C-alpha positions, 0 to 999 in steps of 0.5 A: 582423492585430489579430484574429489577435493578439487570438485568440492572446492569448485562447488564451495566457490560457486556457492560463494560467487552466486546467490542461493535463492535461485535469482538470475541477472539480466542475462538470465544467468545465475546472479553474482552475489558481489556484482548484483543486488543488495544495497547497490541495486536499491538506489535505482528502485528507491529513486524510481519509487520516490519520483513515482510517488512525487507524481502521484501525490502531486495530483492526489493531495490537492485533487479535492480542491481541484474538484471543488474550485475548478469543476465546482463540485459539492463538498460531499461529491468531491470527497466521494470522487476523490475516494473513488479514484483510489491510489494511482499514477500514470496518464498525466499527459491527458490531465495536463492537457485538460488543465492547460488547453483553453477549450477543455477548461470549464466554461464560465458565464460569470464568476457565479456561473462556472461549471464543467461540462460533460466533456470536461468531466469525462476527459478529467476522469479518463485521465485519472483512471488511466493513472489508476491503471498505471499504478495497478501495474507498478505498485504490487511489484516494486516493493517485492522486487526491491526485497528480492535484491536480498538473498533469503538464503543468506542470513547476512543479507536477510537481516537487511530486508526489514531495513529495506522496507523502512527505507522504501517507505522513507523514499515514498515520503521524500517524494511526498514532501516535494509534492506537498510543498512545491507542487501544491504551491504551483497548483494554487499559485501558478496553475493546474497545467503546470501543477499536473505537468511537473508530475508527468516529468517526474514519472518520466524520471522514475522510469529512467531511474528504474531502467538505469539499474538493469545490470545490477538487478536480481530477478526471480525465475517465473514460477507460473501463474499462482492463480492457476495453482490456487484453482488447481488446489480448489478443483482437486479438493472438490473432486476428492471432497468425500475422500478420507484424509489419513492421520499420518500426514506423511502419506500426502503427496509431495516431491521426494527431493529437497526442492519444490516442483514450483520454480522459485519457491521453497517447499512448505511444511504441512500445517493443521490449518484448513485440513479439509484442503489436504484432500487435494494432496491425497494420492489416488490411482486415477490421479496419474495419467500416462505415468504423469501427475494430473495437477488438476487432480493431485497437488503437492503439500506445498501447493496446498500450503500456498493456498492455506497461507493466502487464506490465513493472510485474509483476516489480517488483510481485512483489518487494513481496510479501516486503517486505509479509510482513516489514512485517506482522510489526509488528502480528503476531509483534512484538506476540506477542514483546513480550507475553512481555517486561517491559511495566512502567515504575514499575507502569505497564503498556505495551500490547505493541502500542503499541511500534509507535509507534516505527515511526510516530515513525521514519516521521514523523522520516525523511519530512521528513529524506528530503524536505528533506535527503536529496533535495537532497543526493543530487541534487548527486551523481546529477543526478536531480530526486528525488535517487534514482530510484524503483527505487533508493529501493525497493531501499534499503528492501528492504535495510533490511528485512532488518536489521529481521528480523535485529534481531527474531531476535537479540532473541528469541535473547537473550530465550530465553537468559534463559528457559533460564538462569533456568527462566522457561518458565512465566512470563508475562513475561521480565525483559527490557524490551520497549523492546529491541524499539525497533530492529526497529520503527525499522528497519521505519519507515525501510524504509517511507519508502524502499519504500512511499513509493517504490512509491506514486510508482513505480506512479503515475508508470509507470502509463499515465495512465488506469490509475493507480488500477488500478496503485495497486490492483495495488501494494496487492495486495502488502500482501494477498498479503504477509499471506496469505504470512505466514499460509501460512508460519506454517501450513507451519512449524507443520506441520513443526516440531510433528512428533514432539510438539514444541511448534513454532516458534510454540507457545501458550507462546512461551517453549517455542518458536523464534520466532527461526527464523521471523525467520531464515526471513524474513531469508533470503527477504528477501535472495533477494527483494532479489537478484531485485529488483536483476535486474528493476530493471536490466532495467526501462525507464521509460515514454516519453509523447508528445503531449498529453491530450484 
């Protein structure tokens, strides 16, 4: 009897010492709850993200003016090139060299005849797309990795996970704050060599910060390739496409114990959605080869539900593309618009790109307000632990983004009215303070707090356990596609609006253009997008997990 009690006590003690979600430490041993993870590990991850985003925004915020003023590209071309270069962060060394070494700078015959040659442009874009390659490696993983530091099987730690995403985005914007103030000023007043060199140093600090916390991190066990499992379900379904699925879903194939056969993933309960895929879990005699299951012929219910979960995310994912297109204007056409306004205060020139500091300040203000005030307040009325559901939070951000585009459009109408009344068509700056742009930046920041942070939480929480990095990567593709959409829209509207010799909506001289029409277009697309979002959000059902992790 004493042995049984001692054994039971030992099990209870081990459960108290180690995490319950199957995570391991840097030595590949079960993670100690008190010595690893939670907020003690997060400063290194948040510090890494802060410096990495400082490096990224240090380049992207002023890149449109770099294309216009240094490479001497047309306004529409510069806008498209910035949009095509979507969301990225390494390769600063090459970019620093191309901006610093005299032989690699654009050759100037005179003030009016200064253009980048083919080598200049090629080297610049080689560096930029190396940055894109680096960002593609880190961005899908870092938010998921930070959230992994909180045990999903522990109710106390799980409550902190939503807060982590808020503070993760807060860290991003601390980096953006430095970039939009200090780095933009360096680029405009000291030089582009230093302007791109400082982000390179920031990236080195980011790497050092991340590796400094190695001993404190909790790591999920590799669960195999999620893409392979998806392909297995598709192949198994195709092979059994003519097989009839029984009404009793308990007859579908699944492991008998409480643990999934996928390492690092809990079992998922069967759902009625996309029932045709259930055929992949229909057990036939031919599915067994030499007493073992052929995964290309027979899949578990959990494996099928993984694919269903990803498919259900796609409509929500698609509605993020328009929002990302709107968000991308902050470092694109907002900067171009600001460059035609009065940028001086007592003879001090304000870099147009530095106005994005108000987006950053908006986020820095609203993240703690949302986390500490709005969530507890909303919780009293909704009963939801996070105040608003993830879908409600994202929808609120989509609504706010519409008003940002309306504010930008109204501002451009007023600015062009001043140009026409005073015949300022050929003036470099309109006598209208650039600070009139603050409302549109502030609204974009508020929309970010709801939509982008909500997306981080939603795609992490609703993804199958072993597919969280994949689904985080999926959510980030909306940023890339939003930028590509912006580039496509600029191409289309310029092709249509320049017919008959007209200057078009976004000419090289914005005083002769109709930029407000582009903002109206984005407003209309955002309204339609919000309508589509409300429909798919109403249809969406949250995932249900059963069992435990292995």
